[in-house]
C-alpha positions as CSV (number, residue, x, y, z in Angstrom):
1,M,15.3,36.4,-19.3
2,A,18.7,35.3,-20.6
3,G,18.8,35.5,-24.4
4,K,15.6,37.6,-24.7
5,D,15.7,41.1,-26.0
6,L,15.8,43.7,-23.3
7,P,15.1,47.5,-23.7
8,V,18.4,49.3,-24.1
9,S,19.5,51.2,-21.0
10,P,18.7,54.9,-21.2
11,L,22.2,55.4,-19.7
12,M,23.9,53.7,-22.7
13,L,26.9,55.2,-24.3
14,P,27.8,54.2,-27.9
15,M,30.5,51.7,-28.4
16,P,33.7,53.4,-29.6
17,E,35.6,52.1,-32.5
18,L,38.3,49.8,-31.2
19,P,41.3,49.7,-33.5
20,P,43.3,46.5,-34.1
21,V,45.8,45.7,-31.4
22,P,49.0,44.4,-33.1
23,G,49.4,40.8,-32.3
24,V,45.8,40.1,-31.5
25,R,43.5,38.0,-33.7
26,L,40.0,37.5,-32.6
27,G,36.5,36.5,-33.7
28,T,33.2,35.1,-32.6
29,G,31.1,32.0,-33.5
30,R,28.1,30.0,-32.5
31,A,28.1,26.9,-30.3
32,E,24.4,27.3,-29.3
33,I,25.3,26.5,-25.7
34,R,22.1,28.3,-24.6
35,Y,21.4,31.0,-27.1
36,K,20.1,29.7,-30.5
37,A,20.3,32.8,-32.8
38,R,23.4,34.7,-31.9
39,E,27.2,34.4,-31.4
40,D,28.0,32.9,-28.0
41,V,31.7,32.0,-28.3
42,T,34.6,34.5,-28.5
43,M,38.2,33.6,-29.3
44,M,41.4,35.6,-29.1
45,V,44.8,34.3,-30.2
46,F,48.1,35.9,-29.3
47,P,51.7,35.4,-30.5
48,A,54.4,33.5,-28.6
49,G,55.8,35.6,-25.8
50,T,52.5,37.2,-24.8
51,T,52.4,37.9,-21.1
52,V,49.2,37.9,-19.1
53,A,47.8,39.4,-15.8
54,G,44.5,38.5,-14.1
55,V,42.2,39.4,-11.2
56,F,39.3,37.2,-10.2
57,T,36.3,37.0,-8.1
58,Q,36.6,36.6,-4.3
59,N,33.4,34.5,-4.2
60,K,34.1,31.3,-2.3
61,C,32.1,29.2,-4.8
62,P,34.0,30.1,-8.0
63,G,33.4,28.6,-11.4
64,A,35.7,26.0,-13.0
65,P,37.0,28.6,-15.5
66,V,38.1,30.8,-12.7
67,D,40.0,28.0,-11.0
68,W,41.6,27.1,-14.4
69,C,42.7,30.7,-15.0
70,R,44.2,31.1,-11.6
71,A,46.3,28.0,-12.1
72,A,47.3,29.1,-15.7
73,L,48.2,32.6,-14.6
74,K,51.1,31.2,-12.6
75,G,53.0,30.6,-15.8
76,G,52.6,34.3,-16.8
77,K,52.2,33.4,-20.5
78,A,49.2,33.3,-22.8
79,R,48.5,32.2,-26.4
80,A,44.7,32.0,-26.5
81,L,41.4,33.0,-24.8
82,V,38.0,31.2,-25.2
83,V,34.9,32.8,-23.7
84,T,31.4,31.4,-23.7
85,A,28.1,33.1,-22.9
86,G,24.9,31.5,-21.6
87,N,26.3,28.9,-19.2
88,S,28.8,29.9,-16.4
89,N,30.2,26.4,-15.8
90,V,29.7,27.0,-12.1
91,F,28.8,24.4,-9.5
92,T,29.2,21.7,-12.1
93,G,31.8,19.5,-10.2
94,K,34.0,17.1,-12.1
95,A,32.1,17.7,-15.3
96,G,33.0,21.4,-15.1
97,R,36.7,20.7,-14.6
98,E,36.7,18.3,-17.5
99,T,35.0,20.9,-19.8
100,C,37.9,23.3,-19.0
101,Q,40.5,20.6,-19.7
102,Q,39.0,19.5,-22.9
103,T,38.4,23.0,-24.1
104,A,42.0,24.1,-23.3
105,R,43.4,21.0,-25.1
106,A,41.3,21.6,-28.2
107,M,42.3,25.2,-28.3
108,A,45.9,24.4,-27.6
109,D,46.0,22.0,-30.6
110,L,44.7,24.8,-32.8
111,A,47.0,27.5,-31.5
112,G,50.1,25.3,-31.3
113,C,50.7,25.9,-27.6
114,K,50.4,24.3,-24.2
115,P,46.9,23.9,-22.6
116,N,48.0,26.1,-19.6
117,E,48.6,28.9,-22.1
118,V,44.9,28.9,-22.9
119,F,42.6,31.1,-20.7
120,L,38.9,30.4,-20.3
121,A,35.9,32.3,-19.1
122,S,32.2,31.6,-19.0
123,T,29.1,33.6,-18.0
124,G,25.4,32.7,-17.6
125,V,23.3,30.3,-15.7
126,I,24.8,28.5,-12.6
127,G,24.5,24.8,-12.0
128,E,23.9,23.5,-15.5
129,K,26.6,21.3,-17.2
130,L,28.1,23.0,-20.2
131,P,27.7,20.9,-23.4
132,T,31.5,20.5,-24.0
133,E,31.1,18.8,-27.4
134,K,29.2,21.8,-28.8
135,L,31.9,24.2,-27.6
136,T,34.9,22.2,-28.9
137,A,33.1,21.6,-32.2
138,A,32.7,25.3,-32.7
139,L,36.4,26.1,-32.2
140,P,38.1,24.9,-35.5
141,P,35.8,26.9,-37.8
142,L,36.1,29.9,-35.5
143,F,39.9,29.6,-35.5
144,G,39.9,29.7,-39.3
145,S,38.0,32.9,-39.4
146,L,40.0,35.1,-37.0
147,G,40.9,38.6,-37.9
148,E,42.2,41.9,-36.4
149,D,38.9,43.8,-36.4
150,G,36.6,41.7,-34.3
151,W,36.4,43.8,-31.1
152,A,32.8,45.0,-31.7
153,A,31.5,41.5,-32.4
154,A,33.4,40.1,-29.4
155,A,31.8,42.8,-27.1
156,R,28.4,41.6,-28.2
157,A,29.1,37.8,-28.1
158,I,30.1,37.9,-24.4
159,M,26.8,39.6,-23.3
160,T,24.0,38.0,-21.3
161,T,21.6,40.4,-19.7
162,D,23.6,43.4,-21.0
163,T,21.6,45.7,-23.1
164,F,24.5,47.2,-25.1
165,P,28.1,46.2,-25.9
166,K,30.8,47.9,-24.0
167,G,34.4,48.8,-25.0
168,A,37.1,51.3,-24.4
169,T,40.5,52.2,-25.9
170,R,43.5,54.4,-25.1
171,T,47.1,54.9,-26.4
172,A,50.2,55.4,-24.3
173,K,53.9,56.1,-24.8
174,I,56.7,53.7,-23.7
175,G,59.8,55.6,-24.6
176,D,59.2,57.0,-28.1
177,A,56.8,54.2,-29.1
178,T,53.0,54.5,-29.1
179,V,51.1,51.4,-27.8
180,T,47.4,50.7,-27.7
181,V,45.3,49.4,-24.8
182,S,41.8,48.2,-25.7
183,G,39.2,46.3,-23.7
184,I,35.7,44.9,-23.7
185,V,33.5,44.0,-20.7
186,K,30.2,42.3,-20.0
187,G,28.2,43.0,-16.8
188,S,24.8,44.2,-15.8
189,G,23.6,42.3,-12.7
190,M,25.2,40.5,-9.8
191,I,27.6,43.4,-9.6
192,A,29.6,44.1,-6.5
193,P,33.3,44.4,-5.7
194,D,35.9,41.7,-5.2
195,M,35.4,42.2,-8.1
196,A,32.4,43.7,-9.7
197,T,30.7,40.9,-11.4
198,M,31.7,40.7,-15.0
199,L,34.0,39.4,-17.6
200,C,36.6,41.9,-18.9
201,F,39.3,41.4,-21.4
202,L,42.1,43.9,-22.3
203,A,44.9,43.6,-24.8
204,T,47.9,45.7,-25.6
205,D,50.8,45.5,-28.0
206,A,53.3,46.6,-25.3
207,K,55.9,44.2,-24.1
208,V,55.5,44.1,-20.4
209,P,56.8,41.5,-17.9
210,A,54.0,39.5,-16.3
211,G,54.8,40.8,-12.7
212,A,54.7,44.4,-13.7
213,L,51.6,43.8,-15.8
214,Q,49.9,42.2,-12.8
215,A,50.7,45.1,-10.5
216,I,49.3,47.6,-13.0
217,L,46.1,45.6,-13.5
218,K,45.5,45.1,-9.8
219,K,45.9,48.7,-9.0
220,G,43.6,49.7,-11.9
221,V,40.9,47.2,-10.9
222,D,40.9,48.5,-7.3
223,R,40.3,52.0,-8.5
224,S,37.6,51.0,-11.0
225,F,35.7,47.8,-10.8
226,N,36.1,47.6,-7.1
227,C,34.4,51.0,-6.8
228,V,31.2,49.9,-8.7
229,T,28.2,48.0,-7.4
230,V,24.7,47.4,-8.8
231,D,23.1,45.0,-6.3
232,S,25.8,44.0,-3.7
233,D,26.0,40.4,-5.1
234,T,29.5,39.2,-6.0
235,S,29.5,36.8,-9.0
236,T,31.1,33.3,-9.1
237,S,32.7,34.1,-12.4
238,D,34.3,37.5,-12.3
239,T,37.4,37.6,-14.4
240,V,39.6,40.5,-15.7
241,L,42.5,39.5,-18.0
242,L,45.1,41.7,-19.6
243,F,47.2,40.3,-22.4
244,A,50.4,42.0,-23.6
245,T,51.5,40.8,-27.0
246,G,54.8,42.7,-27.3
247,A,54.2,43.2,-31.0
248,T,55.3,46.8,-31.0
249,K,59.0,47.6,-30.4
250,H,59.9,49.9,-27.6
251,P,62.7,50.3,-25.0
252,R,63.0,47.2,-22.8
253,V,60.9,47.3,-19.7
254,P,62.6,46.1,-16.5
255,A,60.9,43.3,-14.6
256,E,59.6,45.6,-11.9
257,G,58.2,48.1,-14.5
258,G,59.0,51.4,-12.9
259,P,58.7,55.0,-14.3
260,M,58.9,53.8,-17.9
261,L,55.4,52.3,-17.6
262,R,53.8,55.4,-15.9
263,D,51.9,56.5,-19.1
264,F,51.0,52.9,-19.9
265,A,49.6,52.4,-16.4
266,R,47.5,55.6,-16.9
267,A,46.1,54.1,-20.1
268,V,45.2,50.8,-18.5
269,S,43.6,52.6,-15.6
270,E,41.5,54.8,-17.9
271,V,40.3,51.9,-20.0
272,L,39.3,50.0,-16.8
273,M,37.4,53.0,-15.4
274,D,35.6,53.5,-18.7
275,L,34.5,49.9,-18.7
276,A,33.5,49.9,-15.0
277,L,31.2,52.9,-15.5
278,L,29.6,51.3,-18.5
279,V,28.7,48.3,-16.3
280,A,27.1,50.7,-13.8
281,R,25.2,52.4,-16.7
282,D,23.9,49.0,-17.8
283,G,22.8,47.9,-14.3
284,E,19.7,45.7,-14.7
285,G,16.7,47.9,-14.9
286,A,18.8,51.0,-14.2
287,Q,17.4,54.5,-15.0
288,K,20.0,56.6,-13.2
289,L,23.7,56.5,-12.7
290,I,24.7,57.5,-9.1
291,R,28.1,58.8,-8.0
292,I,28.8,58.8,-4.2
293,D,31.6,61.0,-2.8
294,V,32.6,60.4,0.8
295,T,35.1,62.8,2.5
296,G,36.2,63.4,6.0
297,A,36.4,59.7,7.0
298,V,39.1,58.4,9.3
299,S,40.8,56.6,6.4
300,A,40.4,56.0,2.7
301,K,39.4,52.4,3.4
302,S,36.8,53.6,5.9
303,A,35.5,56.1,3.3
304,H,35.2,53.4,0.7
305,R,33.2,51.1,3.1
306,I,30.8,53.9,3.9
307,A,30.4,54.8,0.3
308,M,29.6,51.2,-0.6
309,S,27.1,51.0,2.3
310,I,25.3,53.9,0.7
311,A,25.6,52.5,-2.8
312,N,24.3,49.1,-1.8
313,S,21.3,50.3,0.3
314,P,18.0,49.3,-1.4
315,L,16.3,52.1,0.4
316,V,18.7,54.7,-0.9
317,K,18.6,53.2,-4.4
318,T,14.8,53.0,-4.5
319,A,14.5,56.6,-3.2
320,I,16.6,57.8,-6.1
321,A,14.6,55.7,-8.5
322,G,11.5,57.5,-7.2
323,E,13.2,60.8,-7.3
324,D,12.5,61.2,-3.6
325,A,15.0,63.5,-1.8
326,N,14.9,61.4,1.4
327,W,18.3,62.2,2.8
328,G,17.5,60.3,6.0
329,R,18.1,57.1,4.1
330,I,21.7,58.2,3.4
331,V,22.2,59.0,7.1
332,M,21.0,55.4,7.8
333,A,23.4,53.9,5.3
334,V,26.3,55.8,6.8
335,G,25.4,54.6,10.3
336,K,25.1,51.0,9.4
337,A,28.4,50.7,7.7
338,G,30.2,49.8,10.9
339,E,32.8,52.5,10.3
340,P,33.6,55.4,12.7
341,A,31.0,58.1,12.3
342,D,29.6,60.9,14.5
343,R,26.0,61.9,14.0
344,D,26.7,65.4,15.1
345,K,29.5,65.9,12.6
346,L,27.9,64.4,9.6
347,S,27.0,66.4,6.5
348,V,24.9,65.2,3.6
349,G,24.3,66.7,0.1
350,V,22.8,65.8,-3.2
351,G,23.6,67.5,-6.5
352,G,25.9,70.0,-4.8
353,V,23.2,71.2,-2.4
354,W,24.0,70.5,1.3
355,M,20.8,69.3,3.0
356,A,22.3,68.6,6.4
357,R,25.4,70.0,8.1
358,E,27.0,68.7,11.3
359,G,24.0,66.6,12.3
360,E,21.3,69.1,11.5
361,I,19.2,70.2,8.6
362,V,20.6,73.3,6.9
363,P,18.6,76.4,7.9
364,G,16.4,77.5,5.1
365,Y,17.1,74.3,3.1
366,D,15.2,74.3,-0.1
367,E,14.4,70.9,-1.5
368,A,13.4,72.1,-5.0
369,P,16.9,72.1,-6.6
370,V,17.6,68.7,-5.1
371,V,14.4,67.2,-6.6
372,A,15.3,68.8,-9.9
373,H,18.7,67.2,-9.8
374,M,17.3,63.8,-9.0
375,K,15.1,64.0,-12.1
376,G,18.2,63.7,-14.2
377,R,19.9,60.6,-15.5
378,E,23.0,61.2,-13.3
379,V,22.7,61.8,-9.6
380,E,25.5,62.8,-7.3
381,I,25.6,62.3,-3.5
382,Q,28.1,64.0,-1.2
383,V,28.7,62.9,2.4
384,D,31.3,64.4,4.8
385,I,31.9,62.3,7.9
386,G,33.8,65.2,9.7
387,L,36.4,62.9,11.4
388,G,39.5,62.9,9.2
389,R,40.9,63.2,5.7
390,G,39.9,59.8,4.2
391,K,37.9,60.0,1.0
392,A,36.5,57.7,-1.7
393,T,34.3,57.7,-4.7
394,V,32.0,54.8,-5.8
395,W,29.3,54.4,-8.5
396,T,26.1,52.5,-8.6
397,C,22.6,52.8,-10.2
398,D,19.1,53.0,-8.9
399,L,16.9,50.0,-8.1
400,T,13.7,49.8,-10.2
401,H,11.0,47.3,-11.0
402,G,13.0,46.4,-14.0
403,Y,15.6,44.6,-11.9
404,I,13.0,42.3,-10.5
405,D,11.5,41.7,-14.0
406,I,14.9,40.7,-15.4
407,N,16.0,38.5,-12.5
408,G,12.7,37.0,-11.6
409,S,12.6,35.3,-15.0
410,Y,16.4,34.9,-15.8
411,R,16.2,31.1,-16.4
412,S,12.9,31.1,-18.3
């Protein structure tokens, strides 16, 4: 179903207006790699001295662009980003590596930088060679049309099965200076942590050393994208990149970052969380956004694993799609997580109503308010393990016939 119009998710939130980020020029163009009537190439160009941080998929069969970015990230500097939609350049062997090399060289010639200062990302079908000549031919005219206000167009150009563009922005203080953090993301299916499957690009006008930038991004991703799942499948192409142009003057930031970046880290974290939840809202075929809070686990890591077991359970997700208050499926998902749990200490609730406490149904339990809650667009599940103080929150969506419709015809 790639490239076809999909009904917009009922969970959609409108795209906020993303202001220009000083130092960033961006734009979109058409290479017709797969889609014939829309922009499918996004370009961002940054000034000399821009630092970069990145987090990538843990899938053991990554795409060539992921390998390229991992190597380029070691230099800590960036001058350009090129993103394509429609073909992921995954499982393409030598041809995929050559596409990355040729694209980076072509972009480097335009930006006046080294190829390893060019970052690449692709999304779409796996196993088909990307037509390199179409991509490289699209770069010069696109480079000539870059501007400061292209964030909304870029959010649309990186989409595949997404039904709406996704963006977020915040400001932060570094000393007395105000800096901006803005980002866009694409993601709808093949969504699971390590990271949640998507392409995500953030930029800021702050001047932050690469090491400190990397630590802030990694922490923010762990709290956001690594707490979101749609279907338990980890993509081959997941990429989150954060570029810091240094275009706004502020007090010098030490190499290790430190307290001076506390508010900046807050802004990055909030942008990442906004974007992660937008991905969950646009889960393929999704009709409901689901929040799962687990408390009382033996550790935070254990709580996270239990929460993800619930979030990834097809039986839990289909019950919520059908608005069926079948809390036994939640108990099942807790028990299969492989984490410490005691049936006789377990408590389960939905929508703030406890259905079971310490291994038993609550006396006088009334299902009516739970059913009413499940008829809404946002559903909340509470689980207390009763063994410790570990807690975690994750987000997912329901599993509907729409998911099958989209993925059953993805290549057609």
